[in-house]
N, C-alpha and C positions, 0 to 999 in steps of 0.2 A: 504494500500500500504506500502511495506517495502522498505525503501531507503537503498542503500549500498554505503555510501560515503567512500572515501579513508580515512585512519587514519588522525585525525587532527594533524597538525604540529604546536606545540606550541613553539614560538620563543621569548617569553619575551615581555617586555613593553618598549616603548620609554619614555623619560623624558617628564614631563609636561612643556611646554614653560612658561616662566615667563610673568606676566602681566606688561606692561609698567608702569613706575611710574606715579601716579596721575590718573590711570584708574582702574575702577572696572571690574571684570569679568562679562560678560553679561549672562543673563539667559532668553534668548528669547525662543519663542515657536519653536518646530521642523519645523513647516510649513514655518517659515520666515527666520531664520538665523542660524540654527544649522549647525555646520561643523563636520567633523570626530573627534571623541573624542580623545584628546591627551593622556588620561589616559591609555586607553587600546584599541588599534586599532586591530580589528578582521576582517579579510577578508574572504569572501566566494567566491570561484571561481567555476563557473558553466561552465563546458566544454561541447562542442557540441558532441564529440565522443572520441574514443580511438585511433584515427589515429596518425601518426608520427608527423604531424605539431601541433596538439593539445597537444601532449606530450611535444614538445618543449616549447609551451606556458606555460604549467604547471610548467616545470622545471624553466623557466625564472621567472615566478611569485614567486615561492617559494624561489629561490635564492635571488631575490631582496628583498622580504619581510624579509628574515633573516637579511639582512644588516640593515634594518630599525627597527628591533625588533618587527615585527608584527606577529600575528598568522594567519595561513591559513587553511581553510577547503576546500576540493575539492570534488565536485560531478559531475558525468558524465551522460549526458542525452541519450547516445547511439543513437543519431540522431532522437530522438523522441521529437517533439516540445511540446506536451501535458505533457510529463513527466518532461521536463525542467520547465514548469510553475508550476507543482505540487511541484517539488523540491524547487523552490524559495519560493513558498507560505508557505510550511512547515517550511522553515528556518525563514521566517518573523514571524511565530507564536511562535517561541521560547521565553522564558522569556528574558527581557531586558539584563540581565547579561550574557546571552549566545548567543543571536543573533548577527549577524555581525554588525559592524559599517560601512562597505563598501562592496559592491557587485561588482564583476567583472564577466561578462558573455560573453561567446562566443556563440552567439545565433544559435539555429537550424533554427528558423525563427523569425526575429526581430519584425515583425508586431504583433506577438502573445504576446509580452512582455510589451505592453503599460500599462495595468492595474497593473501588478506586479511592474513595474518601479515606477509608481505613488504611489502604496502602500508602497514601500520602502522609497520613499522620504517623505511621510507623517509621517513615523517613525523616520525621521532624518538620514536615511541611504544613503550614497553616492552610485552612480551608474556609473559604467564604462563599456561600450560596446566595444567589440573587433571585428575588421575586417569589421564591417557593419556600415551603417548610416540609421537613420530613423528620420523624422522631429520631432517626439515627444521629442527627445533629446533637441532640441532648446526650445520647449514649456515648458518642465520641468525645464530647467535652468531659464526661466523667472518666473515660478511659485515658484521655490525654490532657490532663488539666493544665499543662504548661503551654499548650498551643492555642493560637487564636482560631477557634472553630465556631462559626456563627453564620447567621443569615441576615440579609438586609432586604426587606420587602415592603411593599405597600400594604396597608390594611385592606386585605382582599375582601373581607366582609363588607367594608365600607364602600369599596368599588361597586359591589353588587347593589348595595342599598342606594347609592347615587343613581345607578342605572334604573333601578325600580322607581325612584322619585321622578326621573326624567320621563319614563313611560307614563306615569300617572299624570304628569303635567301636560303631556302631549295628548293623552286620551282621558280627560277628566270624566267623561260620561261612558267610558268603556269602548271596546273595539278589539281589534286583533293585532297581536304583536308576534313577530317571528324572532326568536331569540337563539343566536348561534353561540354555543358554548365551546370551550376548548376540550382537549382530550379527556376522556374518563380516566380517573385515577391520578390526575395532577391536582395538587393542593390548591393552586390559584383558581382553576376552573371550578372546583367543588365549592370553594368558599365564596366566590363571586355569585355563583348560582344560588347558594343559600341566602346571601344577602338580598338578592333580587326577589326571591320567593318571600322573604320576611316582609318586604314592603308591599308586595302585590297580592298577598294572601286574601285580603278582603276587598279587592277591587273587582270591577266588572271587565277586566281585561282578559281576553282569552289568549293564553301564552302557548305558542307552538315551539317546542324545543328541538333544535337540530344540533348534532355533534360534528365537530370539525377538528382541525389540528393546529390552530393558531397561524395558518398561512393564508396568503391571498388566494391561491388556487383552491385551498380547502373551503374557504368561505364562498367562493364562486360556485364550486361544485355542490355544496350543501344547498345553496339557494336554487340552483337549477334543478336539483333533485326534488326539492319541495314544490317547485312550480310544475314539474312533470307529474308528481303524484297527485297534486291538487290543481288540475287544469280547469280553472274557473275564472270568471271576471274578478276584478279588484273589489274587495270589500269597501264599504263606505269609509271606514277608518282603519287603516293598516299602517303599522310602522315596523321597521326591521332594525334590530340591534344586534350587536355582537360583543363578545368579551374582550376582543382586542381590535386594534385599528386595521390590521392586515386582513382579517376575515371580513370586517365591515366593508372594506374597499372591494374585496372580491364579490361580496353579495351585491354591492352597489353596481358593479359592472354587469352582473347577471340581470339585475333589475332594469338597467338602462337598455339592455337588449330585449327585454320583455317586461315592460313597466307594470308594476303591481302596487307599489306603496312608496313609503318615504323612509330613506335610510337614516338611522339615528346617530351612529358613531363612525368616526373615520380617523384620519391622521391628525387629529387634534386641533389645537387652538387656531393655527393658521387657516385651516380649511373652514372652520366656523366663521372666522372673521371675514373670509372671502365669500361667504354665503353659499359655500358648496355643501355644507353640512348643517344639520339641525343642532346637534349638541355633541359633546364628547366628555370623557373622564380623563383629566390630566394627571399623570403620575410622574413625580420627580424621578430623574435617572438615579440609579442606585449604585453605580460603579464607583463614583468618587467617594461616597460614604464608606464603602467597603475598604477602599485604599486608606482612608483616614483612620479607620479602626485598626488596620494592619500597622500603620505608623505608630499608633498608640501602643500596640503590642510590642513593637521594637523597643519602646521605652519601659516595658514591663507592665502595662495596664491591660488587663484582660477584657475583651469586648463582652457585652451581654450576649446571650444565646440568640436573641432575635431583636433586631433594630427595625422599628416600624416607621415608615414615612407616610405622610398623609396625602391621599388623593383628593382632587378637587373637581367638582363638576363645572363645566363651562358650556354655556352660561349656567348660572344657578337655576334649579328647577322653577322657582317663582317667576323667572324672567322668560320662560318658554311660552310661546303662544300655542294654545290647543289647536289640534287639527280641525279644519272645517268639516262639518257634517256632509 
């Protein structure tokens, strides 16, 4: 297999922090109390795909790493969970002077990364997961208490609640909503769906659930399949929403080819301002925050197991105009 990583960005070295007077530098085993090396912190960022939001994460990560004097290598899995595992495994097999001292990963499927996360920890390598949660994060923190092992993610329940409030603002008297969710078994998809259900449970909105894979093509195919299975005229009040912008844009393309309703989410703030979208949920990029937590670990400060960033609806639901009957 040939990997095609982005060029390595070499940004220099941070200073070695001084050892407090009267204390000797510790030389414990990697399995017990190793932390990120202050001599040369090398970060490997494993991106899920090449979408707009993942690109924001990469830029955020690199910019923050530059401020801390860390080097960054970026590899992209192109939404292939097996490929992502192979990329990380190959990286772990590099000689000690070349392999990363910390890994940041935006998982295709978080459940497939347990063994690679443990293998990294055994080598004394920190592990930061973006956007998702899995219980093995807590288990690995207990097993390797000296390593920065944590996740940085949006409040996924709140993302779903915001989407639910947007649906209710657009359909205050009820109607039909097609809701495209991410892959079954991923924590972000499950939590967003639970949040949306919480807000919509006593509404008059008829929710049709489609499953996809967080990609543009997946959203387009899911929408086309829905239109094939339900070949009928457009309901009086129909909106289409998705759990991420890529699927929403794919669904929008399918609708433009065979119009049925109104697309609710897409590539964010800019497209709403341009009048191309009705609304979106804006999530801050998480890569820079992960790098900041790794920098703190270099100084001996252990990150919390889960750092939550706040999503924001745009525009706020009270500012949305209901669909015309």
